[in-house]
VEXDREN-2710 file (C-alpha; in Angstrom, 1 decimal):
% VEXDREN-2710
k/r/px/py/pz
1/MET/-19.8/-7.0/28.4
2/GLU/-18.3/-8.4/31.6
3/GLY/-15.2/-7.0/33.4
4/VAL/-16.5/-3.4/33.9
5/ASN/-15.2/-2.1/37.4
6/GLY/-16.7/1.1/38.8
7/ARG/-19.2/3.3/37.3
8/TYR/-18.7/5.8/34.3
9/PHE/-20.5/9.0/33.4
10/ILE/-20.2/11.1/30.3
11/ASN/-21.7/14.3/29.0
12/PRO/-24.6/14.0/26.8
13/PRO/-23.2/13.3/23.2
14/PRO/-23.9/15.7/20.5
15/GLY/-27.4/15.2/18.8
16/SER/-28.9/13.6/21.9
17/PRO/-32.0/15.4/23.4
18/ASP/-30.0/16.5/26.5
19/ALA/-26.8/17.7/24.4
20/ASN/-27.1/21.3/25.7
21/ASN/-28.2/20.4/29.2
22/LYS/-25.4/20.9/31.5
23/ASP/-27.2/19.6/34.5
24/ILE/-27.6/16.1/33.0
25/VAL/-24.9/13.3/32.6
26/TYR/-25.5/9.8/31.3
27/GLU/-24.2/6.7/33.0
28/VAL/-22.4/4.3/30.8
29/LEU/-23.9/0.8/31.0
30/ARG/-21.5/-0.8/28.7
31/PRO/-17.7/-0.3/27.9
32/LEU/-16.9/2.3/25.2
33/TYR/-13.7/2.9/23.4
34/GLY/-11.5/5.3/25.7
35/ASN/-12.7/3.9/29.1
36/PRO/-9.8/2.6/31.1
37/SER/-11.7/-0.6/31.7
38/SER/-12.8/-1.3/28.0
39/PRO/-9.8/-3.5/27.0
40/ARG/-10.1/-5.7/30.0
41/ALA/-14.0/-6.0/29.5
42/LEU/-13.4/-7.1/25.9
43/HIS/-10.8/-9.6/26.9
44/LYS/-12.9/-11.1/29.5
45/THR/-15.9/-11.5/27.1
46/MET/-13.7/-13.1/24.5
47/ASP/-12.1/-15.4/26.9
48/ALA/-15.4/-16.5/28.2
49/PHE/-16.5/-17.1/24.6
50/PHE/-13.5/-19.0/23.5
51/LYS/-13.6/-21.2/26.7
52/SER/-17.2/-22.1/26.0
53/GLU/-16.0/-23.3/22.6
54/GLY/-13.5/-25.7/24.2
55/PHE/-10.4/-23.4/24.2
56/ASP/-7.7/-23.0/26.9
57/THR/-5.0/-20.5/27.2
58/ILE/-1.4/-21.3/26.3
59/GLY/1.4/-21.3/28.9
60/PHE/1.5/-18.0/31.0
61/GLU/-0.2/-16.0/28.2
62/GLU/-3.7/-15.0/28.9
63/SER/-4.3/-13.6/25.3
64/VAL/-3.5/-16.8/23.3
65/TRP/-6.0/-19.8/23.2
66/LYS/-5.9/-23.3/21.7
67/ARG/-8.4/-25.7/20.8
68/VAL/-7.4/-29.4/20.3
69/GLY/-8.7/-30.9/17.4
70/GLY/-11.9/-33.1/17.9
71/GLY/-15.6/-32.8/17.6
72/LYS/-16.8/-30.2/15.0
73/TYR/-13.3/-29.0/14.4
74/ALA/-11.0/-31.8/13.4
75/GLU/-7.8/-29.6/13.5
76/ASP/-6.2/-27.7/16.2
77/ILE/-7.0/-24.0/16.2
78/TYR/-4.9/-21.2/17.7
79/VAL/-6.2/-17.7/18.4
80/SER/-4.1/-14.7/19.7
81/ALA/-5.7/-11.3/20.5
82/HIS/-4.4/-7.8/21.0
83/VAL/-7.4/-5.9/22.3
84/ASP/-9.8/-6.3/19.2
85/ASP/-7.3/-7.5/16.6
86/CYS/-7.1/-11.3/16.4
87/LEU/-5.0/-13.6/14.6
88/ILE/-6.3/-17.3/13.8
89/ALA/-4.1/-20.3/12.7
90/CYS/-5.3/-23.6/11.7
91/LYS/-4.0/-26.2/9.1
92/SER/-7.4/-26.5/7.4
93/LYS/-8.8/-23.4/5.4
94/ASP/-12.3/-24.9/5.6
95/ILE/-12.2/-25.2/9.4
96/MET/-10.6/-21.9/9.8
97/ALA/-13.5/-20.4/7.6
98/ALA/-16.1/-22.0/9.6
99/PHE/-14.7/-20.9/13.0
100/LYS/-14.4/-17.2/11.7
101/LYS/-18.0/-17.4/10.7
102/GLU/-18.9/-18.5/14.2
103/ILE/-16.8/-15.7/15.7
104/LEU/-18.5/-13.1/13.5
105/THR/-21.9/-14.3/14.7
106/ARG/-20.7/-13.5/18.3
107/PHE/-18.8/-10.2/17.8
108/ILE/-19.2/-7.4/15.2
109/GLY/-16.1/-7.6/13.2
110/THR/-14.5/-8.0/9.6
111/ASP/-12.6/-11.0/8.1
112/GLU/-9.4/-9.5/6.7
113/GLY/-8.3/-12.7/5.0
114/GLU/-4.8/-14.0/5.1
115/VAL/-2.6/-11.8/7.2
116/THR/-0.3/-9.4/5.5
117/GLU/-0.2/-6.7/8.1
118/TYR/-0.9/-6.8/11.9
119/LEU/-0.3/-4.2/14.5
120/GLY/1.6/-2.1/11.9
121/CYS/3.9/-4.9/11.0
122/GLU/4.0/-6.3/7.4
123/LEU/4.4/-10.1/7.1
124/ILE/6.2/-11.5/4.0
125/ARG/6.0/-15.2/3.4
126/ASP/8.0/-17.3/0.8
127/ARG/6.3/-20.7/0.9
128/SER/8.6/-22.2/-1.6
129/ALA/11.7/-21.4/0.8
130/LYS/9.6/-22.0/3.9
131/SER/10.5/-18.6/5.3
132/ALA/8.7/-15.6/6.8
133/THR/9.8/-12.0/7.4
134/ILE/8.3/-9.5/9.6
135/VAL/9.0/-5.8/9.0
136/GLN/7.8/-2.3/9.8
137/LYS/8.7/-0.6/6.6
138/GLY/5.6/1.5/6.3
139/TYR/5.8/2.6/9.9
140/ALA/9.4/3.4/9.8
141/GLU/9.0/5.6/6.7
142/ARG/6.2/7.5/8.4
143/VAL/8.5/8.2/11.3
144/LEU/11.3/9.5/9.2
145/LYS/9.2/11.7/7.3
146/THR/7.5/13.0/10.4
147/PHE/10.7/14.3/11.8
148/GLY/12.2/15.4/8.5
149/MET/14.8/12.8/8.2
150/TRP/13.8/10.9/5.1
151/ASP/16.3/12.8/3.0
152/CYS/19.1/12.6/5.6
153/LYS/22.6/10.9/4.9
154/PRO/22.1/7.3/6.5
155/CYS/24.9/6.1/9.1
156/ALA/26.0/2.7/9.7
157/THR/25.4/2.3/13.5
158/PRO/22.7/3.8/15.8
159/LEU/25.3/5.4/18.1
160/ASP/29.0/6.3/18.0
161/ALA/31.1/3.4/19.1
162/ASN/31.9/3.5/22.8
163/SER/29.8/6.6/23.4
164/ARG/28.1/7.2/26.7
165/LEU/25.1/9.5/27.2
166/SER/25.2/11.2/30.7
167/LYS/23.2/13.5/33.0
168/ALA/26.2/15.8/32.8
169/ASP/24.8/16.9/29.3
170/CYS/21.2/17.7/30.7
171/PRO/20.5/21.5/30.8
172/GLN/19.2/23.3/33.9
173/VAL/16.3/24.6/31.7
174/VAL/15.0/22.5/28.8
175/ASP/14.1/24.0/25.4
176/PRO/10.4/23.3/24.9
177/ALA/10.6/22.5/21.2
178/LEU/13.7/20.4/21.8
179/HIS/11.9/18.5/24.6
180/ARG/9.0/17.9/22.5
181/ARG/11.0/16.6/19.4
182/TYR/13.2/14.4/21.7
183/ARG/10.2/12.8/23.5
184/SER/8.5/12.2/20.1
185/ILE/11.4/10.5/18.5
186/VAL/12.0/8.2/21.7
187/GLY/8.2/7.3/21.7
188/CYS/8.3/6.3/18.0
189/LEU/11.4/4.3/18.5
190/SER/9.8/2.3/21.3
191/TYR/7.3/0.6/18.9
192/LEU/10.1/-0.4/16.5
193/VAL/12.2/-1.9/19.3
194/ASN/9.3/-3.8/20.9
195/MET/8.1/-5.3/17.6
196/THR/10.8/-5.9/14.9
197/ARG/14.1/-4.1/15.6
198/PRO/16.4/-5.6/18.4
199/ASP/19.3/-3.8/16.8
200/LEU/17.9/-0.5/18.1
201/ALA/17.2/-1.8/21.5
202/PHE/20.5/-0.6/23.2
203/ALA/20.2/2.8/21.6
204/TYR/16.7/3.3/22.8
205/SER/17.5/2.1/26.4
206/GLN/20.1/4.9/26.4
207/LEU/17.9/7.6/24.9
208/SER/14.9/6.8/27.2
209/LYS/16.8/7.7/30.2
210/PHE/16.8/11.4/29.4
211/VAL/13.3/12.0/28.3
212/GLN/12.6/14.4/31.1
213/TYR/15.8/16.8/30.7
214/PRO/17.3/16.1/27.2
215/GLY/20.0/18.4/26.0
216/VAL/21.5/19.1/22.5
217/VAL/23.8/16.2/22.9
218/HIS/20.8/13.9/23.6
219/LEU/19.0/15.2/20.5
220/LYS/21.8/14.7/18.2
221/ALA/22.1/11.0/19.4
222/ALA/18.4/10.4/18.8
223/GLU/18.6/12.0/15.4
224/ARG/21.6/9.8/14.6
225/VAL/19.4/6.8/15.4
226/LEU/17.0/8.2/12.8
227/GLN/19.8/8.3/10.2
228/TYR/20.6/4.8/10.9
229/LEU/17.0/3.9/10.6
230/ARG/16.8/5.6/7.3
231/GLY/19.4/3.1/5.8
232/THR/17.6/0.1/7.3
233/TYR/14.0/1.2/7.4
234/ASP/12.9/-1.9/5.2
235/GLN/14.7/-4.4/7.3
236/GLY/13.1/-6.9/9.6
237/ILE/13.5/-10.3/11.1
238/THR/13.4/-13.5/8.9
239/TYR/12.5/-17.1/10.2
240/CYS/13.1/-20.0/8.1
241/ASP/13.4/-23.8/8.3
242/LEU/16.9/-24.7/9.5
243/GLY/16.4/-28.6/9.6
244/ALA/14.8/-31.1/11.8
245/GLU/17.7/-30.9/14.4
246/VAL/17.0/-27.3/15.3
247/LYS/13.5/-26.7/14.2
248/ASN/11.6/-25.0/16.7
249/LYS/14.5/-25.2/19.3
250/LEU/14.8/-22.2/21.4
251/ILE/18.3/-20.6/21.8
252/GLY/19.4/-17.7/23.8
253/TRP/22.4/-15.4/24.4
254/VAL/23.0/-13.2/27.4
255/ASP/25.8/-10.5/28.2
256/SER/26.4/-7.6/30.7
257/ASP/28.4/-4.5/30.5
258/PHE/29.8/-4.1/34.1
259/GLY/29.4/-0.7/35.7
260/SER/28.8/0.9/32.1
261/ASP/26.2/3.6/33.3
262/PRO/28.4/6.7/34.1
263/ASP/25.8/8.4/36.4
264/THR/24.8/5.5/38.5
265/ARG/27.6/2.8/37.9
266/LYS/24.9/0.3/37.3
267/SER/25.5/-2.4/34.8
268/MET/23.5/-3.3/31.5
269/THR/21.7/-6.4/30.8
270/GLY/21.3/-7.7/27.3
271/TYR/19.7/-11.0/26.2
272/LEU/18.2/-12.3/23.0
273/MET/16.2/-15.4/22.2
274/SER/16.1/-16.9/18.9
275/LEU/13.8/-19.5/17.3
276/ASN/14.1/-20.9/13.8
277/GLY/16.9/-18.6/12.8
278/GLY/15.4/-15.2/14.0
279/ALA/14.9/-13.3/17.2
280/ILE/11.6/-13.7/19.1
281/SER/12.4/-12.0/22.4
282/TRP/15.1/-9.4/23.4
283/ARG/16.1/-7.0/26.1
284/SER/18.4/-4.3/26.8
285/SER/18.1/-2.5/30.1
286/ARG/20.0/-1.1/33.1
287/GLN/20.2/-3.4/36.0
288/GLY/18.3/-2.4/39.2
289/GLY/21.2/-2.4/41.6
290/VAL/25.0/-1.9/41.7
291/THR/27.1/-5.1/41.2
292/LEU/30.6/-5.5/42.5
293/SER/32.1/-7.5/39.8
294/SER/31.7/-8.6/36.2
295/SER/30.8/-12.0/37.2
296/GLU/28.0/-10.8/39.5
297/ALA/26.7/-8.5/36.8
298/GLU/26.7/-11.4/34.3
299/PHE/24.9/-13.5/37.0
300/VAL/22.2/-11.0/37.3
301/ALA/21.8/-10.8/33.6
302/ALA/21.7/-14.5/33.3
303/SER/18.9/-14.7/35.9
304/GLN/16.7/-12.3/33.9
305/ALA/17.3/-14.1/30.9
306/GLY/16.3/-17.3/32.6
307/GLN/12.9/-15.8/33.6
308/GLU/12.2/-15.1/30.0
309/VAL/13.2/-18.7/29.0
310/VAL/10.7/-20.1/31.5
311/TYR/7.8/-18.1/29.9
312/LEU/8.9/-18.9/26.4
313/ARG/9.3/-22.7/27.1
314/GLU/5.6/-22.9/28.5
315/LEU/4.4/-21.0/25.3
316/LEU/6.1/-23.3/22.8
317/LYS/4.8/-26.2/25.0
318/GLY/1.4/-25.0/24.4
319/PHE/2.0/-24.7/20.7
320/GLY/3.0/-28.3/20.6
321/HIS/6.7/-27.8/20.4
322/PRO/8.1/-28.9/24.0
323/GLN/11.6/-28.2/24.7
324/LYS/12.7/-31.7/25.5
325/LYS/16.3/-30.5/26.6
326/PRO/17.5/-27.6/28.5
327/THR/17.6/-24.3/26.7
328/GLU/21.0/-23.3/25.9
329/ILE/21.8/-19.8/26.7
330/TRP/25.3/-18.7/25.4
331/GLU/27.3/-16.8/27.9
332/ASP/30.9/-15.4/27.5
333/ASN/31.7/-15.3/31.4
334/ALA/33.2/-18.6/32.8
335/SER/32.7/-17.5/36.4
336/CYS/28.9/-16.9/35.8
337/ILE/28.6/-20.5/34.5
338/MET/30.3/-21.9/37.4
339/MET/28.3/-20.0/39.8
340/SER/25.1/-21.3/38.2
341/GLU/26.2/-24.8/38.3
342/ASN/28.0/-24.9/41.7
343/PRO/26.0/-23.3/44.4
344/THR/29.0/-22.6/46.8
345/ASN/28.9/-19.8/49.4
346/ARG/31.8/-17.6/48.5
347/ASP/32.8/-14.1/49.6
348/ARG/32.4/-12.8/46.2
349/SER/28.8/-14.1/45.8
350/ARG/27.2/-14.5/49.2
351/HIS/25.9/-11.0/49.2
352/VAL/24.0/-11.6/45.7
353/ASP/20.3/-10.9/46.1
354/VAL/18.4/-14.1/46.7
355/LYS/16.1/-13.6/43.8
356/VAL/19.1/-14.0/41.4
357/HIS/19.9/-17.5/42.6
358/TYR/16.6/-18.5/40.8
359/LEU/18.9/-19.2/37.9
360/ARG/20.6/-22.1/40.0
361/ASP/17.1/-23.7/40.3
362/LEU/16.5/-23.4/36.5
363/VAL/20.0/-25.0/35.9
364/ARG/19.4/-27.8/38.4
365/ASP/16.0/-28.6/37.3
366/GLY/17.1/-28.9/33.6
367/HIS/15.1/-25.8/32.2
368/VAL/18.4/-23.8/31.3
369/LYS/22.0/-24.6/30.6
370/LEU/24.6/-22.0/30.3
371/VAL/27.2/-22.5/27.5
372/LYS/30.5/-20.8/27.1
373/CYS/31.2/-18.9/24.1
374/ALA/33.7/-16.3/22.9
375/GLY/32.9/-12.6/23.6
376/THR/33.2/-12.0/19.9
377/GLN/30.6/-14.6/19.1
378/ASN/28.0/-13.3/21.7
379/VAL/25.0/-11.8/19.8
380/SER/23.7/-10.1/22.9
381/ASP/26.9/-8.0/23.1
382/ALA/25.2/-5.5/20.8
383/LEU/22.4/-5.2/23.4
384/THR/24.8/-3.8/26.3
385/LYS/27.1/-1.3/24.5
386/SER/27.6/0.7/21.3
387/LEU/30.0/-1.2/19.1
388/ALA/31.9/-0.5/16.0
389/ARG/30.6/-1.2/12.8
390/PRO/32.1/-4.5/11.9
391/ALA/31.0/-6.2/15.3
392/PHE/27.6/-4.5/15.2
393/GLU/26.8/-5.6/11.7
394/LYS/27.8/-9.2/12.4
395/HIS/25.6/-9.4/15.4
396/ARG/22.8/-7.6/13.7
397/GLU/22.8/-10.1/11.0
398/HIS/22.2/-12.9/13.6
399/MET/19.4/-10.9/15.1
400/TRP/17.6/-10.5/11.7
401/GLY/18.1/-14.1/10.9
402/THR/20.1/-13.3/7.7
403/ARG/23.0/-15.1/9.3
404/VAL/22.7/-18.2/11.7
405/PRO/25.1/-18.1/14.8
406/PHE/27.5/-20.9/15.2
407/SER/25.6/-22.0/18.5
408/ALA/22.6/-23.1/16.3
409/PHE/24.7/-25.8/14.6
410/PHE/27.0/-26.8/17.5
411/SER/25.7/-30.4/18.3
412/SER/25.5/-31.8/14.9
413/VAL/27.3/-29.9/12.1
414/GLU/26.8/-32.4/9.2
415/THR/23.0/-32.5/9.2
416/LYS/22.5/-28.8/9.8
417/ILE/24.7/-27.0/7.4
418/ALA/23.3/-28.3/4.0
419/PRO/19.6/-27.1/4.8
420/VAL/21.0/-23.5/5.8
421/MET/22.9/-23.3/2.5
422/ALA/19.7/-24.2/0.7
423/TYR/18.0/-21.1/1.9
424/SER/20.8/-18.7/1.1
425/ILE/21.7/-17.9/4.6
426/LYS/25.1/-16.5/5.1
427/LEU/27.4/-19.0/6.8
428/PRO/30.3/-17.4/9.0
429/LYS/33.8/-18.6/8.9
430/PHE/34.6/-22.0/10.4
431/ILE/36.1/-22.3/13.7
432/SER/37.7/-25.4/15.0
433/PHE/37.5/-26.2/18.7
434/SER/40.1/-28.1/20.7
435/ASN/37.9/-31.0/21.8
436/LEU/36.8/-31.8/18.3
437/SER/38.8/-33.8/15.7
438/ARG/40.5/-31.9/12.9
439/LYS/38.0/-33.1/10.2
440/THR/35.0/-31.9/12.5
441/LYS/34.5/-28.3/12.6
442/CYS/31.6/-26.0/13.6
443/ALA/30.2/-23.0/11.9
444/GLY/31.0/-19.9/13.9
445/GLY/29.6/-16.3/13.8
END
């Protein structure tokens, strides 16, 4: 394979003629599992093969390929790869079967058929309702049983409302057993958060700050997250057809909690991107520097969300779903919106890092549009702080796709409400806006 950097040597494997000779080592001529360069070598080999077949990468993603229909393959073919696990998508089953046969003549592998599980995630499709749900039920169950929490009493939220974990609760000397258990729990939660559980993102970001010196308070917080997981272990994200007006339309929410970290006084960034009713990208993390106002903290968070929007817009364009209008990012801070649209040099903003002003370029070039929403309607609020149960559950339903936020229906209510009701998605209460007539109302979260 291509892509091997450096030379690698191993001891003679058991059963070889030199297995007991300590003076002999073998040089690895081809990548083996476990070598640091093996994934890159496999990727370069696969990339060369796909490009020889007429494929090109999509957007800024180097592990997703597309071949436009024509020649021996009449339909478009999409391939994504995570090391040696691949997904193939095509409208024609015959073309897909022919292409899979061609791949297996080049690489040693197995055809697993229609995807039902991928990278530990289960995919459940309802073709009659045009919906798909991705969950990690099996993985979550194994995690709970591993840590002896399968029979625990579930709780309604991952963390206590308005709770803050602090370094003040870190001990001088960490108990080894507590340390091992805490790090294991946080490590297992990271896979859930990165794949299917945005509702755990804030709790995970708080726990991960104390993996070096956790105390009893931190371990109790981690076990509470497992209690919450016990009651929701079989939940995931649902995507469905919301109608032509919002089909494949990228929508985002962004929020910040100003100076919320008790140890560093840094703010939290939280954003969530949604497509076809469900979350596809999210983030909950502490900002890199100390901000001097809530508007500045929101501006920093919106700039980070804008970077994610650029990546996703290019990816969707490669999949044949270009975003013809600016992507709406719903923001609850009016000053942040004005700063993005009116690049004036004021005392309160002139000190802001230059890279943050990238957001202004995105707004000016028509890639992003910040839209004002009420703080109680901002889905990403659950990614910046621990909320009380009613607010958390409302935002969680938006993340999971079991309730569609009002922002997804803002532009043309009449054409969008009917398809959603057809698929039994919970509609929130109606909220009227001052600039709308009494008869025209918009569904709100």
